[in-house]
FIKOLZA-1660 file (N, C-alpha, C; in steps of 0.1 Angstrom, whole numbers, plus 5000, padded with zeros to 4 digits):
% residues 108
   i   px   py   pz ch aa at
   1 9244 8520 8363  A  M  N
   1 9243 8510 8352  A  M CA
   1 9258 8511 8342  A  M  C
   2 9265 8501 8345  A  R  N
   2 9275 8498 8341  A  R CA
   2 9274 8496 8323  A  R  C
   3 9286 8504 8316  A  R  N
   3 9281 8499 8302  A  R CA
   3 9285 8492 8294  A  R  C
   4 9279 8481 8288  A  V  N
   4 9281 8477 8280  A  V CA
   4 9299 8471 8267  A  V  C
   5 9304 8463 8266  A  A  N
   5 9316 8466 8261  A  A CA
   5 9306 8468 8244  A  A  C
   6 9311 8477 8234  A  S  N
   6 9318 8480 8226  A  S CA
   6 9325 8468 8211  A  S  C
   7 9313 8466 8207  A  L  N
   7 9318 8461 8192  A  L CA
   7 9326 8471 8188  A  L  C
   8 9341 8469 8189  A  R  N
   8 9352 8478 8174  A  R CA
   8 9350 8474 8160  A  R  C
   9 9361 8472 8166  A  R  N
   9 9361 8467 8148  A  R CA
   9 9354 8461 8132  A  R  C
  10 9359 8471 8124  A  Q  N
  10 9346 8467 8113  A  Q CA
  10 9345 8447 8108  A  Q  C
  11 9351 8446 8108  A  V  N
  11 9356 8429 8112  A  V CA
  11 9347 8423 8118  A  V  C
  12 9342 8426 8128  A  D  N
  12 9330 8426 8133  A  D CA
  12 9318 8427 8133  A  D  C
  13 9315 8434 8130  A  F  N
  13 9302 8444 8127  A  F CA
  13 9302 8437 8110  A  F  C
  14 9305 8434 8107  A  A  N
  14 9306 8423 8091  A  A CA
  14 9302 8412 8093  A  A  C
  15 9310 8407 8102  A  R  N
  15 9308 8390 8108  A  R CA
  15 9295 8389 8114  A  R  C
  16 9291 8398 8120  A  L  N
  16 9274 8395 8127  A  L CA
  16 9266 8400 8120  A  L  C
  17 9266 8408 8109  A  R  N
  17 9261 8408 8097  A  R CA
  17 9258 8393 8088  A  R  C
  18 9267 8392 8094  A  R  N
  18 9264 8380 8079  A  R CA
  18 9266 8364 8085  A  R  C
  19 9261 8368 8101  A  Q  N
  19 9263 8354 8109  A  Q CA
  19 9250 8348 8112  A  Q  C
  20 9254 8363 8118  A  G  N
  20 9244 8362 8137  A  G CA
  20 9227 8360 8121  A  G  C
  21 9217 8366 8137  A  R  N
  21 9200 8358 8136  A  R CA
  21 9197 8374 8124  A  R  C
  22 9191 8375 8118  A  R  N
  22 9185 8392 8121  A  R CA
  22 9174 8392 8122  A  R  C
  23 9168 8402 8123  A  V  N
  23 9150 8407 8129  A  V CA
  23 9148 8419 8127  A  V  C
  24 9134 8426 8114  A  S  N
  24 9137 8435 8115  A  S CA
  24 9128 8445 8123  A  S  C
  25 9118 8451 8129  A  T  N
  25 9111 8458 8136  A  T CA
  25 9104 8471 8127  A  T  C
  26 9101 8484 8130  A  K  N
  26 9100 8493 8126  A  K CA
  26 9104 8501 8124  A  K  C
  27 9118 8500 8131  A  S  N
  27 9122 8510 8135  A  S CA
  27 9139 8507 8133  A  S  C
  28 9138 8493 8142  A  L  N
  28 9154 8490 8137  A  L CA
  28 9159 8475 8128  A  L  C
  29 9172 8475 8128  A  T  N
  29 9171 8460 8122  A  T CA
  29 9182 8454 8135  A  T  C
  30 9182 8445 8136  A  I  N
  30 9183 8434 8147  A  I CA
  30 9197 8419 8144  A  I  C
  31 9208 8421 8149  A  Y  N
  31 9216 8416 8137  A  Y CA
  31 9218 8404 8163  A  Y  C
  32 9215 8393 8161  A  R  N
  32 9215 8390 8173  A  R CA
  32 9231 8374 8168  A  R  C
  33 9239 8373 8180  A  S  N
  33 9244 8360 8177  A  S CA
  33 9248 8355 8189  A  S  C
  34 9250 8343 8199  A  D  N
  34 9255 8336 8212  A  D CA
  34 9268 8342 8203  A  D  C
  35 9273 8343 8220  A  A  N
  35 9285 8349 8222  A  A CA
  35 9293 8339 8223  A  A  C
  36 9307 8334 8215  A  P  N
  36 9316 8324 8220  A  P CA
  36 9321 8315 8234  A  P  C
  37 9315 8309 8232  A  A  N
  37 9325 8297 8243  A  A CA
  37 9333 8302 8252  A  A  C
  38 9323 8298 8271  A  G  N
  38 9343 8311 8278  A  G CA
  38 9346 8327 8276  A  G  C
  39 9333 8331 8269  A  D  N
  39 9333 8343 8270  A  D CA
  39 9324 8346 8274  A  D  C
  40 9331 8361 8291  A  D  N
  40 9313 8360 8296  A  D CA
  40 9304 8371 8295  A  D  C
  41 9309 8382 8287  A  G  N
  41 9304 8393 8282  A  G CA
  41 9295 8390 8274  A  G  C
  42 9288 8409 8264  A  S  N
  42 9283 8407 8256  A  S CA
  42 9289 8424 8249  A  S  C
  43 9286 8420 8239  A  L  N
  43 9290 8429 8232  A  L CA
  43 9285 8438 8224  A  L  C
  44 9279 8450 8217  A  V  N
  44 9273 8456 8212  A  V CA
  44 9279 8467 8206  A  V  C
  45 9271 8465 8190  A  G  N
  45 9274 8479 8186  A  G CA
  45 9258 8482 8178  A  G  C
  46 9263 8497 8172  A  I  N
  46 9245 8505 8173  A  I CA
  46 9253 8514 8160  A  I  C
  47 9249 8502 8149  A  T  N
  47 9249 8519 8140  A  T CA
  47 9241 8527 8134  A  T  C
  48 9243 8544 8139  A  V  N
  48 9233 8550 8132  A  V CA
  48 9235 8561 8118  A  V  C
  49 9232 8564 8108  A  S  N
  49 9236 8566 8097  A  S CA
  49 9234 8581 8093  A  S  C
  50 9239 8590 8085  A  K  N
  50 9236 8600 8079  A  K CA
  50 9218 8603 8072  A  K  C
  51 9214 8593 8074  A  S  N
  51 9206 8597 8062  A  S CA
  51 9195 8599 8078  A  S  C
  52 9199 8592 8091  A  I  N
  52 9188 8593 8096  A  I CA
  52 9187 8613 8103  A  I  C
  53 9197 8623 8101  A  G  N
  53 9191 8633 8105  A  G CA
  53 9210 8644 8116  A  G  C
  54 9204 8651 8114  A  K  N
  54 9220 8657 8116  A  K CA
  54 9222 8650 8132  A  K  C
  55 9239 8659 8135  A  A  N
  55 9248 8651 8143  A  A CA
  55 9235 8653 8161  A  A  C
  56 9228 8663 8160  A  V  N
  56 9223 8663 8176  A  V CA
  56 9214 8643 8174  A  V  C
  57 9206 8647 8164  A  V  N
  57 9196 8637 8160  A  V CA
  57 9200 8624 8159  A  V  C
  58 9215 8619 8156  A  R  N
  58 9220 8608 8159  A  R CA
  58 9226 8600 8176  A  R  C
  59 9234 8609 8178  A  N  N
  59 9231 8602 8186  A  N CA
  59 9227 8608 8200  A  N  C
  60 9216 8617 8195  A  K  N
  60 9202 8612 8209  A  K CA
  60 9197 8600 8207  A  K  C
  61 9195 8590 8192  A  L  N
  61 9193 8576 8187  A  L CA
  61 9198 8571 8192  A  L  C
  62 9215 8578 8196  A  R  N
  62 9231 8568 8202  A  R CA
  62 9227 8566 8210  A  R  C
  63 9218 8572 8223  A  R  N
  63 9221 8572 8238  A  R CA
  63 9206 8561 8241  A  R  C
  64 9198 8565 8232  A  R  N
  64 9182 8565 8232  A  R CA
  64 9184 8552 8236  A  R  C
  65 9196 8541 8219  A  L  N
  65 9197 8531 8217  A  L CA
  65 9206 8517 8236  A  L  C
  66 9215 8531 8237  A  S  N
  66 9223 8525 8241  A  S CA
  66 9219 8525 8258  A  S  C
  67 9212 8530 8261  A  A  N
  67 9209 8526 8271  A  A CA
  67 9195 8519 8273  A  A  C
  68 9185 8513 8265  A  I  N
  68 9177 8502 8261  A  I CA
  68 9187 8492 8264  A  I  C
  69 9197 8496 8258  A  V  N
  69 9207 8480 8253  A  V CA
  69 9207 8470 8269  A  V  C
  70 9215 8479 8270  A  R  N
  70 9221 8476 8290  A  R CA
  70 9207 8479 8300  A  R  C
  71 9198 8485 8300  A  E  N
  71 9188 8478 8312  A  E CA
  71 9179 8462 8300  A  E  C
  72 9185 8459 8287  A  A  N
  72 9182 8447 8285  A  A CA
  72 9189 8437 8292  A  A  C
  73 9200 8440 8290  A  L  N
  73 9213 8432 8290  A  L CA
  73 9220 8426 8298  A  L  C
  74 9206 8433 8309  A  A  N
  74 9218 8436 8326  A  A CA
  74 9208 8423 8331  A  A  C
  75 9198 8407 8325  A  S  N
  75 9198 8396 8333  A  S CA
  75 9202 8385 8321  A  S  C
  76 9205 8391 8310  A  R  N
  76 9210 8377 8299  A  R CA
  76 9221 8373 8305  A  R  C
  77 9222 8365 8293  A  A  N
  77 9233 8356 8292  A  A CA
  77 9239 8365 8282  A  A  C
  78 9253 8363 8279  A  A  N
  78 9262 8373 8275  A  A CA
  78 9260 8364 8254  A  A  C
  79 9258 8373 8246  A  V  N
  79 9254 8381 8234  A  V CA
  79 9261 8394 8226  A  V  C
  80 9262 8385 8217  A  R  N
  80 9263 8398 8206  A  R CA
  80 9259 8402 8195  A  R  C
  81 9254 8417 8194  A  L  N
  81 9246 8425 8187  A  L CA
  81 9243 8435 8182  A  L  C
  82 9238 8438 8172  A  L  N
  82 9242 8448 8160  A  L CA
  82 9230 8455 8158  A  L  C
  83 9226 8467 8163  A  L  N
  83 9212 8472 8159  A  L CA
  83 9214 8483 8153  A  L  C
  84 9207 8486 8140  A  V  N
  84 9213 8493 8128  A  V CA
  84 9200 8501 8127  A  V  C
  85 9196 8514 8135  A  A  N
  85 9181 8522 8130  A  A CA
  85 9182 8528 8114  A  A  C
  86 9172 8524 8113  A  R  N
  86 9163 8533 8103  A  R CA
  86 9152 8550 8107  A  R  C
  87 9154 8556 8092  A  P  N
  87 9154 8562 8093  A  P CA
  87 9148 8568 8105  A  P  C
  88 9133 8559 8106  A  V  N
  88 9119 8562 8113  A  V CA
  88 9120 8562 8133  A  V  C
  89 9129 8556 8136  A  A  N
  89 9137 8559 8146  A  A CA
  89 9138 8568 8153  A  A  C
  90 9144 8573 8146  A  A  N
  90 9150 8591 8150  A  A CA
  90 9131 8596 8155  A  A  C
  91 9124 8597 8151  A  D  N
  91 9109 8601 8155  A  D CA
  91 9098 8594 8166  A  D  C
  92 9105 8579 8168  A  A  N
  92 9098 8565 8177  A  A CA
  92 9103 8576 8186  A  A  C
  93 9093 8571 8194  A  Q  N
  93 9093 8574 8216  A  Q CA
  93 9108 8564 8221  A  Q  C
  94 9104 8566 8229  A  F  N
  94 9113 8557 8239  A  F CA
  94 9111 8544 8246  A  F  C
  95 9093 8548 8250  A  S  N
  95 9089 8532 8251  A  S CA
  95 9090 8526 8240  A  S  C
  96 9085 8533 8231  A  D  N
  96 9084 8521 8216  A  D CA
  96 9096 8514 8215  A  D  C
  97 9105 8525 8213  A  L  N
  97 9118 8516 8208  A  L CA
  97 9120 8504 8213  A  L  C
  98 9116 8508 8228  A  R  N
  98 9121 8494 8239  A  R CA
  98 9119 8487 8240  A  R  C
  99 9103 8488 8236  A  A  N
  99 9102 8471 8233  A  A CA
  99 9095 8471 8220  A  A  C
 100 9104 8468 8207  A  E  N
 100 9109 8468 8199  A  E CA
 100 9125 8461 8202  A  E  C
 101 9131 8466 8207  A  V  N
 101 9142 8459 8212  A  V CA
 101 9143 8446 8226  A  V  C
 102 9132 8447 8234  A  T  N
 102 9134 8430 8244  A  T CA
 102 9119 8428 8232  A  T  C
 103 9111 8427 8223  A  S  N
 103 9105 8418 8217  A  S CA
 103 9113 8409 8208  A  S  C
 104 9124 8416 8206  A  A  N
 104 9135 8410 8192  A  A CA
 104 9145 8402 8199  A  A  C
 105 9147 8405 8210  A  L  N
 105 9157 8398 8222  A  L CA
 105 9151 8388 8226  A  L  C
 106 9142 8384 8227  A  G  N
 106 9126 8376 8233  A  G CA
 106 9130 8375 8250  A  G  C
 107 9121 8362 8246  A  P  N
 107 9126 8361 8269  A  P CA
 107 9139 8356 8271  A  P  C
 108 9137 8364 8282  A  A  N
 108 9150 8361 8290  A  A CA
 108 9158 8346 8292  A  A  C
% end
């Protein structure tokens, strides 16, 4: 599977938080906006703070969310997406996280 391009700059994260549509779930807060006209690629940012746990836990959660997003965006139009993990996400099952992300993104 191909990697999804990442949001890199703090300005892009802040803009998405300010202007994007927010969906809150049990273990995630998801900010979403449509890609600008003429841009056909999706950009994704994943934020996992130190309140989640130690580095091993944070990286495992980041990898899980990355795999879920890659799968969810495979057949969708380009979007800007920011996932912010809550502490409860560290203990969530993969299938629960996938269900939350796909329901928050809506129909394809």
